[in-house]
N, C-alpha and C positions, 0 to 999 in steps of 0.2 A: 557814380553820381548821376541822378536824373537830370535831364536838361530839357525843359519845356521852353520853346522859343516862339510859340504862336498862340493866338487866342482863337476861341471858337465863336465866330460871328456870322450870322446869316447862313448857317449850315456849312460853313467852310472853316478850315484852319488857316488863319490869315496872319501875316506879319504885323507886329505892333507898330505904332507910330514912331516910338522912340527906340533907342538901342540899350537902355539901361535894364539891369536885372536885379532881382531880390533873391538873396540867399536864404535857403530853408535849412534850419539847423535841427539836428537830433539832440534833444535835451539831456539824454543819458550819456552821450559821448562828447558833447560840445563841438561836434564837427559839422561841416556843411554837407548835407546829403543831396541837395537839389538846388536848382535855380529856375525861377519863373520870371516872365517879363514884368517890368514895372510900367504899368499902364499910364496913359495920359488922359487928359480931358477929351482929346480927339478920339481915342479909343472908346471912351465911354459914349461919346456922341454916335459913333458908328454902330455900336451895339444897341443903343436906344432907338436909333432909326430902323434897324433891322427888326427889332421887336415890334415897333409900331407898324411896319409894313406887313408883318406876318399876322397881326392881330385879327383883322376881319375874318380871314379864312379859318383860322383856328377857333375863333368864337362861334363860327357858324356850324362847326361839327356837332354832331349829337354827343350827348354825354357818354353813350356807349363807345363811340369811336374814340374819344379822348381817353376813356378808361382802358381801352385795348392798348393804346400807346404806353400808358402808365404801367400796366401790368408787364409789358415788355421791358420797361426800365427796371422794375422790381426783379424780374427774372434774371436780367443781365447782371444786376448787382449780386444776386444770390449765387450765380455761377462764380463770382470772384470774391466771395465773402472772406475766405482765408487770406487772400492777398490784401483785401481792404483792412482786415484786422492788424496785420503786420505793418501795413503802410501807416495807419493812424497811430499805432503804438510807437512808431519811429518819429512821427511828427509831434505828438502831444505828450507821450510818456506814460500813458496808461498801460498797465500790464497786459500782454498780448492776449491771454485767454479771455480776459474781461472785455478787452477792446474788440475782439472778434464777435463776442456775444452782444455787447451793448453798442459800441461805436459803429459797427457794421450791421449788426442784426436789426437794430431799431429802425434805421432808414429803409431797409428792405421791407419791413412790416408797414412802415408809413406810406411808401409808394403804393404798395398793394392795397392798403386801405383807401387811399386817395382814388385808386382805380375803381374800387367798388362804389364809393360815394359818387364819382362822376357818372357811373353807369346808372345809378339809382335816380339821378336827376334832382331837380328842385321844383317843388310843387308850385303851381300857379294858384292864386287866390282870387275870388270874386268878392268885391265889396260894393254892393249896390250895382250901379252901371259900370264900375271900374274893374279892369283886369289888372292885378298886381303881379308883377314878375320879379325874378331875381336874375340879373344879367351880369356878365363879367365886367369888372371895373375897367379893364383896359391893359395896356402894356405896364409892367411893374418892375421895380428894382428890388432885389433881394440882397441884403448886405448881412453877412453872417460872421459869427465869431470863431475862435480857434479851439475852445475847450471841448465841445462836442461837435465838431465841424460838419460832418456829413449828416448827423441827426438834425442839426438846425437847418441845413440846406434842404433836406427832405421835407421838413415841416413846412417850409416856405414854398419851395419850388414845386413840390408835389401838390400842394393845396391850390397854388396859383394856376397850374396847368389844369387841374380838375375843374376849376371854376370857369375855365375858358380864357384865362389871361396868358399872355406871352410874357417872357421873363428875361431880365438881364441879371445875372448873378455876379456879384463881387464877394468872393470868400475872403477870409482873413489872410493876410500875407504871411502870417506865422505858420499856418497849417493849410496850405492851398492844394497839396498834391491829390487828396482825395477828390477834389472838385474836377481835376483833369481826368481822373479815372471815370468819374460820373459822365463827363462830356463824351468820353469814348463810348460808354454804354448807351448814351442818348443817340449818338450818331449811328451806332449799330442797330438801334431800335427803329430808325427810319423816321424820326420826328421831322415834320416839315421844316424847311429852312427858316431860320429866324425866330422860331417859337422859343428856343432856348439859346441864350448867348452867355459866354463866360469871358470876363475880363478880370485880370488880377492887378493889384496895385495898392497904394495907400489910401486910407480913408479921406484925408484932407484933399486929395486930388480926385481919384476915381469915385470915391463914395460921395463926395459933395457935388461932383458933376452929375452923377445920377440923380441925387436927391433934388437938384435944381432943374433937371432937364424938362423942358415943356412937353416933350412927346410921351413922357411917362406919367401914368395916372395915379400911381401909388408907390410908396416905398415901405418895405417891411424890414425892420432893423432889429438885430439882437447884439447887445454889447454893454458897455459901461453906461451908467446914467449920465455922465458928463457928455459922452459922445452922442447918446440918444437925444439930449437937449439940443445939440448942434444939428443933428439931422432934421429934427422937427423945425427948427428956426429956418433952415435952408429951404426945406420943402414948403414952408408957408408962402414963399414968394410966388409959387405957382398954384397955391391952394390945393396941394396934393394930399390925398388920403395918406395917413401915416399910422403904422402899427409898430409899437415899441415893446420889446421884452428886455428888461434892463437888470439892474443889480438886485441883490437880496440880503437880508440879515434874518434868516428864518428861525423862529423859535420852536423848540420842542418842549412842550409843556407836560410835565409829569404831575398828574393829580394825586392827592394823598393816598388813594386806594390802589394805585397802579402797581403792577409787577415791576419793581425798580430795576432788577437785573435785566429783564427784557428791554425795558425803556432805554436804559443807558447803552446797552449793546447796539440797539437799533439806531440810536441817535449818533453814536460814534460812527457807525457805518454810513449814516446819512451825511455826516460831516466830512468824512475822509474820502468819499468816492472821488475818483479822478484826482487824487492828492488834494482834495478840498477845492478844486477848480470847477465849481458848479455854482450857478447863480442861485439855485434852490437848496444849497447845502444847509443842513441843520446845524448852524454854527453856534446857537445859543441853547443851552440845556437849563430849563427852569425847574427847580425841585423845591419841595417844602423845606423850610429852614431846618426842621428837626431831622431831616433825612440827608442833610448835606454830606456828613462824614462818610456814610455808606455809599452815596452816589459818587463821591470823589474817588474812593477806592475802586469802585467798579469801573469808572471811566479810565483810570490809569491801567487796570487790568485789561480792559478792552483795547486800549491804544497799543499795548505791548505786542498784540497779535499782528499788527500791521508792519510787516517786514519790509524795509526799504531795499530796493535793488533794481537791477537792469530790467526794464519792461519786457525784454525778449527772453529773460532767464526764468526757468521754472522756480516757483516758490515766492516770487516777488509779489507782494500785495499792495505795495505803494511805490509808484515810480517818482521821477523827478518833477519839478515844476517846469513849466513850458520854456522858460528863458532865464538868463541871468538877471534881467531886470526884474522879472516877477519874483525871483528868489530874494533879491535885495529888498524889495518892498515888503515881502512877508516877514523877513527877519527883522526889519525895522519896526514893524507893528508889534512883533513879539517883544522886542526891547522896550517899546513904549508901554506895553501892558505891565511889564515888570516894574518900570519906572513909576507908573501910576498906582502901584500897590497891589496888583492882582497876585494871587497865590499860584506860583508856577508848580504844578503837580508832576509834570513829566515833559520831556522834550526840551525845547528852548531854541535859541537862535544860533548856537554853536554848530559847526559842521558835523554831520554824522561820521562816525568812525568807519573806516574800511571803504569809503566811497570818495576817493580823491577827485574823481571826475564826474560831472553831472550836476544838475541844478536841484540837488536834494534839500529838503527841509525835514527835520525830524518831526514825527507826529507829536503834537503838543497839546496839553490840556492845562487850562487855567481854572482855578477855583476862586470863589468869593469876588467875582467880578461885579462891580457896581453898574447899575443900569445906565448911568450917565457916562461911563468910561468909553473911550474910543473903541475898545475891543468889542463892546456890547452894542455899538451903534454904526460902525463902518465895516464895509465888506472887506474881508481879508484875502479871499481867493487862495487859500492855502490850508493845510491840514492842521487847523488850530481851532480848538473847541473852548468856549467860555461857559462856565457853570455859574448860574445866578440863582439866588434863593428868594423865596417869597413867604409871606406870613399867612395869607389867605387867598382865596380864589380871585377876589377883586383886584388884589395886588398883582397876581399872576397875569390876569387879563391886561391890566395896564402896562406891565413890563412888555408882554408879548406884542402889544399894539404900539409901543412907544418909540418906534423908529420911523425913519422917513420911508422905509421900504414896506412891501406887502406882497411878496411873491409866493412864498410857501410857508407851511407851518406843520406841526404834528401835535397830536394830543394822545396821551396814554392814560387809561383808566380801566379798572376791572368792570365798571359799569358803562356799557357802550352808550346808553342813553345819556348819561352824564357827559361823556366824551363828546357826543354829537352836539349836545346843548352848548358846550363850551366852544366847540369848533365853529358853530354858527356865529359866535360873537368876535371871532378873529378876523381882522382886516387883512386877509391874504387870499390870493387867487386860488390856491390849492392847499387843502389841509388833509393830512393822512391821520387816520385813527388806528392806533395800536399796530403800527408797522405795515399798513396796507400797501400793496404794490403799486408802482407807478402805472397808470393807465394811459396807453398811447392813443386811445380813442376819446378821452375826456379832454375838455378845453383846458389849456394851460396858458397862464398869463398873470399879470400882477395888478395890484392896487397901488395907489400913491406913486412914489417915484420909482417903483418897479415897472412902470409902464402902463400901456393900455392896448387893447386888442387881444385876440386869443388865437392860439395855434393848436394844431392836432385835431383829428376827427372832423366831423361835420362842421363844428363851430369854426375850426381853422380854415376850412374851405370857404365858409360864408364870409370870412373877413375879406375875401377877394371878390365879393359880389356887391352890386348896387341894386337898390330897389327902384323899380320903374312902374308907374301907374299909367295905364291906357284907358282913357275915358271912352266908353262905347256909347253909341247913340241909344237913347231910350226908345222903346217900341210899344 
């Protein structure tokens, strides 16, 4: 069992203020695999002050100098990619082959991309007698979730460092081990003391202390919509800049001329990734009424290919949910959908056969889901797909846009121009057409209660910059 007993603050591994620890569980075995310190408000304060002290010197470095440090971090993570994949598979439950490629590979790409963006710099602009600059926001707090833990850390921390900000990271207490590995890599890269600081703990204690801290200029948060509202409220007391990436209920809209088999297969893949534990999961499949029976049969066929099993075992395509609490919540939502009259096509809330241990939920597909049903409006965060039908394009648009969320969406059509025109009308921060791949350099973020602000690529770095105007004397 791993035992982490210190935080990384001010360039040193330091003892925490308290003596309590948090157990980290493997969701496939239901056993404790590690312990990390349970931070306090005092620990958060020490980290915030260290970041504030380090900010002037870090902000004064050239973009090329900051980029060189970021590339060292990317290289350090690359050297430990296989280790990272197995570690995150054991924390989160994603099958190890996919975890190594996605959960470890994406952060490596992101840190390297941030290195390039930092080195390229940010253009100055002349407006009349004014010089307009982009300058670092200041010391920032990055509060990250458990579902794609290192990916979310990289999207925030890499961007903040590239912009010239210093960072206090509070990772999710559910999957914090990858953050300690990152801290080891950052220490080995020789990042100046205080530029990156790591404190683990619970959101209501450490997270709120960081969101409220007067020495921090901004907070970037990814998590539930309810928690995001709380972060924004706490941060408002110090008029802090806030970026929120929250929940989603993403629609995958199949237009009448689409290749239905490809659309259904792609939607199921987008719904079941990471056992459905993705804020951008395509959890609503919208199909023309006359094609429902065919779509339902294709969805059941596609779901059958997602074999449940130990994330570290060969052949597993779907691992467990992250915790017993999460499994209980998802099963309750499945039961509620049945009670509300949705057609259960496959799966369900019963325990899967042959897996007596682990927080598994069977891949589940519901048909004939009403747009006003809870399953069509609330985030499930599990491998549960809802199929809805529409009569015409206007109704499809209304259903797709008819939730409180607006994080992601997908459109399928044989006519790319038609698909693009429809995508332009969707109130979602990112829309895929015909199964287009996720772009780690494109801005990612939401509309409505899915949050505000953007991550990834140059737009993600710019979220950590302020605009400054310098008025020059006229001559």
